[in-house]
C-alpha positions in Angstrom: -2.5 5.9 11.4 1.2 5.1 10.8 0.8 1.5 11.8 -2.1 1.1 9.4 -0.2 2.5 6.5 2.9 0.4 7.3 0.8 -2.8 7.4 -0.8 -1.8 4.1 2.5 -1.1 2.5 4.3 -4.3 3.7 1.3 -6.6 2.8 0.6 -5.0 -0.6 4.3 -4.9 -1.6 4.8 -8.6 -0.7 1.6 -9.9 -2.3 2.2 -8.1 -5.6 5.9 -9.0 -5.6 4.8 -12.6 -5.2 2.4 -12.2 -8.2 5.3 -10.8 -10.3 7.6 -13.6 -9.2 5.0 -16.2 -10.4 5.5 -15.0 -14.0 9.0 -16.6 -14.0 10.4 -13.8 -16.2 12.1 -11.5 -13.7 15.5 -12.4 -12.3 15.9 -13.2 -8.6 17.9 -10.1 -7.8 14.8 -7.9 -8.1 13.0 -9.9 -5.5 15.9 -10.0 -3.2 15.9 -6.2 -3.1 12.1 -6.1 -2.6 12.3 -8.9 0.1 14.7 -7.0 2.3 12.6 -3.8 2.1 9.4 -5.6 2.8 11.0 -7.1 5.9 12.0 -3.6 7.1 8.5 -2.3 6.5 7.0 -5.3 8.3 9.2 -4.8 11.4 8.4 -1.1 11.5 4.7 -2.1 11.2 5.0 -4.5 14.1 6.6 -1.9 16.3 4.2 0.8 15.4 1.2 -1.5 15.8 2.2 -2.4 19.4 2.1 1.2 20.4 -1.2 1.8 18.5 -3.1 -1.1 20.1 -1.7 -0.6 23.6 -5.1 0.7 24.9 -7.2 -1.9 23.2 -8.0 -5.6 23.9 -6.8 -6.3 20.4 -7.5 -10.0 20.3 -5.9 -11.7 17.2 -5.0 -8.5 15.4 -1.4 -8.3 16.8 -1.0 -12.0 16.2 -1.8 -11.4 12.5 0.7 -8.6 12.3 3.4 -10.7 14.0 2.8 -13.6 11.6 2.9 -11.1 8.7 6.3 -10.0 9.9 7.6 -13.5 10.3 6.4 -14.6 6.8 7.9 -11.4 5.3 11.3 -12.4 6.7 10.7 -15.9 5.3 9.8 -14.3 1.9 13.1 -12.5 1.9 15.0 -15.6 2.8 13.3 -17.6 0.1 14.9 -15.5 -2.5 18.2 -17.3 -1.8 16.9 -20.8 -2.4 16.4 -22.6 -5.7 13.1 -22.2 -7.5 10.5 -19.5 -7.5 7.6 -21.2 -5.8 8.9 -20.7 -2.1 9.1 -17.0 -2.7 5.7 -16.9 -4.5 4.0 -18.8 -1.7 5.6 -16.9 1.2 4.9 -13.5 -0.4 1.3 -14.5 -0.9 1.0 -15.7 2.7 2.5 -12.4 3.9 -0.2 -10.5 1.9 -2.9 -12.7 3.3 -2.0 -12.2 6.9 -1.5 -8.5 6.3 -5.0 -8.3 4.8 -6.3 -10.2 7.9 -4.5 -7.7 10.2 -6.2 -4.8 8.3 -9.6 -6.5 8.5 -9.1 -7.1 12.3 -8.0 -3.5 12.7 -11.2 -2.2 11.2 -13.2 -3.0 14.3 -11.2 -0.5 16.4 -11.9 2.5 14.1 -14.6 4.5 15.8 -17.6 5.6 13.8 -16.9 3.2 10.9 -18.7 0.1 9.8 -16.2 -2.8 9.9 -16.7 -3.8 6.3 -16.4 -0.2 5.0 -13.2 0.4 6.9 -11.7 -3.0 5.8 -12.4 -2.3 2.2 -10.7 1.1 2.4 -7.6 -0.4 4.1 -7.2 -3.3 1.7 -7.7 -1.1 -1.4 -5.0 1.1 0.0 -2.7 -1.9 0.4 -3.2 -2.8 -3.3 -2.5 0.8 -4.3 0.7 1.1 -2.4 1.9 -2.3 -3.5 1.1 -1.7 -7.1 2.9 1.6 -7.5 5.9 0.5 -5.5 6.4 -2.7 -7.4 6.0 -0.8 -10.6 8.7 1.6 -9.7 11.0 -1.2 -8.6 10.5 -3.3 -11.6 10.9 -0.3 -13.9 14.4 0.2 -12.5 15.2 -3.5 -12.9 15.0 -3.3 -16.7 18.4 -1.7 -16.5 19.8 -4.8 -14.9 17.9 -7.3 -17.1 18.1 -6.3 -20.8 15.5 -8.1 -22.9 12.9 -8.3 -20.1 9.5 -8.1 -21.9 7.6 -4.8 -21.5 4.3 -6.7 -20.7 5.7 -7.4 -17.2 5.7 -3.7 -16.3 2.5 -3.3 -18.3 0.7 -5.6 -15.9 1.7 -3.5 -12.9 0.6 -0.2 -14.6 -2.8 -1.8 -15.3 -3.0 -2.9 -11.7 -2.1 0.6 -10.5 -4.9 2.1 -12.5 -7.4 -0.4 -11.1 -6.1 0.1 -7.6 -6.7 3.9 -7.9 -10.2 3.3 -9.0 -10.9 0.9 -6.1 -9.4 3.4 -3.6 -11.5 6.2 -5.0 -14.7 4.1 -4.8 -13.9 3.1 -1.2 -13.2 6.6 -0.2 -16.2 8.2 -1.8 -18.4 5.5 -0.3 -17.1 6.7 3.1 -17.6 10.4 2.3 -19.7 11.0 5.4 -17.2 9.4 7.8 -14.2 11.1 6.2 -15.7 14.6 6.0 -17.0 14.5 9.6 -13.6 13.5 11.1 -12.4 15.6 14.0 -9.5 17.7 12.7 -9.7 20.8 14.9 -6.4 22.7 15.0 -4.8 20.2 12.5 -3.3 22.7 10.1 -0.9 24.4 12.5 -1.1 22.0 15.4 -2.6 24.8 17.5 -5.5 23.9 19.6 -8.6 25.8 18.6 -7.2 26.8 15.2 -10.3 26.4 13.1 -13.3 24.2 13.7 -12.6 21.4 11.2 -10.6 20.9 8.1 -11.9 17.4 7.2 -13.7 18.5 4.0 -10.5 20.2 2.8 -8.4 17.2 3.7 -10.9 15.0 1.9 -10.6 17.2 -1.2 -6.8 17.1 -1.1 -6.9 13.3 -0.7 -9.2 13.0 -3.7 -6.9 15.3 -5.7 -3.8 13.3 -4.8 -5.6 10.1 -5.7 -6.6 11.6 -9.1 -3.0 12.7 -9.7 -1.9 9.1 -9.0 -4.4 7.8 -11.4 -3.4 10.2 -14.1 0.3 9.4 -13.6 -0.4 5.6 -13.6 -2.3 6.0 -16.8 0.6 8.0 -18.3 3.0 5.2 -17.2 0.7 2.7 -18.9 0.9 4.7 -22.2 4.7 4.9 -21.9 5.0 1.1 -21.6 2.9 0.7 -24.7 5.4 2.7 -26.7 8.3 0.9 -24.9 9.5 3.9 -23.0 10.3 2.0 -19.8 12.4 4.7 -18.1 9.7 7.3 -18.7 7.2 5.0 -17.1 9.6 4.4 -14.2 10.0 8.2 -13.6 6.2 8.5 -13.6 6.0 5.8 -10.9 8.2 7.9 -8.7 5.5 10.6 -8.8 2.8 7.9 -8.2 4.5 6.7 -5.1 4.7 10.2 -3.6 1.1 11.1 -4.5 -0.2 7.7 -3.4 1.8 7.8 -0.2 0.5 11.3 0.7 -3.0 10.2 -0.2 -2.9 7.1 2.1 -1.5 9.0 5.1 -4.1 11.7 4.7 -7.1 9.3 4.3 -5.9 7.2 7.3 -5.6 10.4 9.3 -9.2 11.2 8.6 -10.2 7.5 9.3 -8.7 7.3 12.7 -10.0 10.7 13.8 -13.6 9.8 13.2 -16.1 12.2 14.8 
């Protein structure tokens, strides 16, 4: 569960940061900060993934995670060279190999069709990447006066779309998620209750709805040029989206 979320976060953050960098309107310092954090997430994903796949013949999946980590480091280093294209290209490659790692991970999730699991994981990566980049860029307006509001507007739009995609993917997997084995999950006591999967599914859906509402609110704030209000809302979106992703991945990896 932890490995999946870390891969999602690193890949989504890098790919959407690369998209933002391709606009050629945001100064390099913003991407240097993002680059170092992406590297940290990718390294943690690599470590967590090794433990998670220890009992599997994982094939190319750990290779994809390792390449994602290497290109994440290169993405961070590219922020110190002239020109935007190296960072754009390496961020995109990091996202591609992260997506590949998630697709390859889907085959090891019991009780799930590979395609359904892969769609859920990739939509989660887009969601985490969108809200995180939105929060980071919102702060950057304090360091770059005159930065056009449409830049943050694009990330708010993407966040709303990502919430919708995650909701569709999760609802399509209603049967798998609500039949997950969660006995004793609430207090960690064996035998405490038969199953909480439906309750967890409802909480996940509620947190995702909250994320959507907050992202929509941030979108409205950008339209009236209230950038700091939008940034504050993105803080809430990161918390709600993060909780939602950990919860839905918990249900996913504990398939009945």
